N, C-alpha and C positions, 0 to 999 in steps of 0.2 A: 203293739207292734213297735219294733225299734226303728227310730228315724236316723237315717244316715245323712249328715250334712255335707254338701258339696264344697270342696276347697276352691278358692279363687283369689284373685288380686283385687285390692281396693283401687279406687281411682287414683289415690295418692301414690300407691306403689307403682301403678302403671306410668304415671307422670315421671316418677324418679327413674324407672327403667328407660323411658324415652329420652329423658334429659341426658342420662349417662351414655346411652347409645349415640345420641347426636354429638355429644362431646368427643367420644372416641372416633366417630366418623370424621369430625372436623380435624382432629389431630392427624389422623391417617391421611386425609386429603391434603392438608397443609404440608405434611412431610413428603408426600408423593409429588406435589406441585413443586416444592423447593428442590427436590432431587431432579425432577424433570428439567427445571430451569437451569440447574447446575450442568446437567448433561448437554443441554442446548448450547450454553455458553462455551463449554469446553470444546464442543464440535465447531462452533463458530470461530473461535480462536485458531484452532488447528486448520480450519478451512482457509482463513486469511493467510496463515503462514504458508500453507501449500500453494496458494495462488501466487504469493511473492516468489516462492521457489520456482514455480512454473514459468513465471516471467523472466527470472534470471536464467533459467535453462533455455527459454526461447531466444533470448539475446545471445547466449553463448553459442547456440546452434545456428543463429541467423534466421530464425523463423519469425515472420511478421504476418499479420492478417492481410489478406488481399484487399487492395484498394485501387480500383481501376478508374477512379474519378480524379486522380491527382497526377499532375505532371511536375517534374523537377528538372530545372535547367540551371545553368550558372551564368553569371554575368562575366563579361570579358575583363581582362586586366591582369595585373600581377597579384592581386589579392581577390581572387574570385570568391563568391558566396552562393550557396544554393538558393534558388528561387522556386518556391513551391506554390502551385496554383491549383485550386479545386475547380475543374472545368465541367463537373457533372458526370453522372454515371454513363459509361459507354463512350465518353468523348476523349478519354486519355489514350495515350499509346499503350499497347499491350504490356502486361507485367514483364519486367525484366529488360525492357527496352529503354529505360531512362538511364542512359549511359553516363550522364554527368554526375549522378548521385548514387548513394548506397545507404541502406539502413545501418545505423550504428548503435541504436539503443532505444530505451523507453524511459519516460518520466511518469511518476505516480503522484497524484494529488489526492489527499484525503481531506474530508470535510466534517470535522467534529461538531461544527455549529457554534461552539464557543459559549454555550449557556446551559442551563439545567433543564431546559424544555426540549424534550425529545422530538425530533423532526426527521422522519425516515427519509424524506427527500434529500436532506443535507447530511445528516449524521452518519448514514450508512453508505454514502456514495464514495466510490473510488474511480477516479478518471485516469485513463491510461493513454498517454501521448506517445505516438511513434515518432522517432527522431531519425532524420537523414543527415548525411554529411557529404562532403566532397569526395568523389572517387579519385580525382587527381587535383593536386594543389597548383598554385601559380607557377611552380617550377617543373611541372609535368611529372611529379612524383606522387606516389601514393602516400597519403597522410599517415604519420606514425603515432600521432597523439590526437586525443579528442579535440583539443584546441585547434590544431591544424585543420581538422575536418570541418570546422565551423558548424556546429550542431544546429539543426533547424527542425522545428516541429511541423508535422503535416496537419492539416485542418481536421476538424471533427474527431475528437478523441473518443476512444472506446469508453464505455461506462459499465460499472458493475456494482451491485448492491451487496453489502456484507450480510451475512446470515443472522437470524434470530436477534435482531436489534443491536448487534455488535457495533460499537463506534470507536474510532480512534481519537482519543482525547488529546494526545500530543506526541510529537516525535522529537526526541532530544538527542543532541550530539555535542561534543566538545570541539569548538572551533580552533583555529590556529593560534589564537591568543589565550588558549587554555580556559576559555569561558564556556559554561554550558548554555547552549542556545536552543531555541524551539523553532520548528518549522512544520509545514503541512505537506512537504514534497521531498521525494527522493529521486535520484537519477541512477539508472543502471546502463552501463555502456559495455559494448564489446571491447576487448583489449586489442587495439589496432596493431600494436607491435609487441609481440610476445617477448622480444628481447630487450624491452625498455627497462628502466630502473624503477618503474612504478611498483608500489607495495601491493602485491596481490597474493592472497592466500593460495596454497598449493591446490586446494580442492576446487577453488573458484578462479583459477588462473585465466579463464577466458572472459571474465567479466570484471568490471570495476563498479563500485557502488559509492555514492556520495549523498549526503543531505543537501538539499537546495535551499540556500538562504533566501529571505525575502518572499517566501511563498506562504500564504495563509489560506484559511478556509474560504475567505472572501475573494481570493484572486480569480479574476475572470479568465476565460479561455484565452483572450488576447494577452492578458497579463502573463499567463503561464507560457505562452509562445514567446513573449519577449524575454522572460527569465531564461528559458531554454536557449535562446539566441545568445544570451550573456554568459552562458556556462564557459565558453572558451576563454573570455576575459577573466571570469572568476577563478578559473584554474590557473591562469598565468599570474594573476596578482595574489594568489594564495587564499582567496575567500572560500573557494572550494578545494577539497583535497580528496582525490579518489583513493578509496581503501587506505585511509590514514590509520594511525594507531588507535584512534578513538572509535568505539563502536557506536552504532545507531540504535537507540532504544525506543521502541514504539509502545506507548502506554494505551491500553484498550480497556473498555468496560462494557457492561450491558446497558440496556436503555435506562434502567433505574439507578445506575451507578452503584449497584450493590455488589457485583462481582467484577473483579479486576485482574488483569494479567499484563505481562510484558513480553514482547518479542524482540530479541536482540540479535543483530546481524552486522556484518561489515567488520572492518578492522582485522584483528587476528583471529576472529571467530570463524570456524569452518561451518558453513551453512548458517543455521540459526538456532537460537535457544529460547524455548518458551518457559516462562516462570509464572505459575498461578499463585505463588505464596508471597512474593516480595514486591508487590505493586507500590507499596508506601515507602519503599526505600528511597534513597536520595535521588535516584534517577527519575522518579515520578512524583516526588512530593510537591 
């Protein structure tokens, strides 16, 4: 009788098949993971850009988060200043009844951490300070410039976390001495006098943007409030310049510092420009 031998795989052949399959799975998994991380990074950058645009739009429209625990009055004299007090929830006058003050802008502080150790509590944090100013100056007139309004921050800034481990590594701008400087803060103001000679792009004529000198990731809330109070002096002495010819370049990366991009706004740029290719250009080197 004829014997029919069964065909099969040897142990060695099975091991080779398993090894090849594992290698292919690893390649596919790595490719998919890398592509997913790239998508998440892209979404995080666009989300940050969208948030900044929303804040600029809120300032231009005069929209601010309700805060019924704050009162704002002014001291007497020829040079009045806003006096902001946090009196606790439900203790302040109803919204819209603070006749001495008016909201004029917002300041943003970013905390990149300043080192290579990722810390979500710091690296992804964005603080948003609401700013009020005088409704009427010492001459009984409505202020026509931010400096005249004496910008003052209200307590307890809003906080937001950036998505997918995104962090702002630096914010660079060219100061009035034509020197590239770094900061961790920007200020966005409503344009108090549309007829002034301030340089404001046509598409953003209702807002003015400036980098804030002397703001770092380590600046405390009290330090930020002090810097906001100094904005008027900085505008007068030229340390700050609303919507000057120099753009503001925000350099961002993922948590591992593998993926990078820039968001550029201010100056002559209409809106903002995102660039995923030229992070290592001079603006962020």
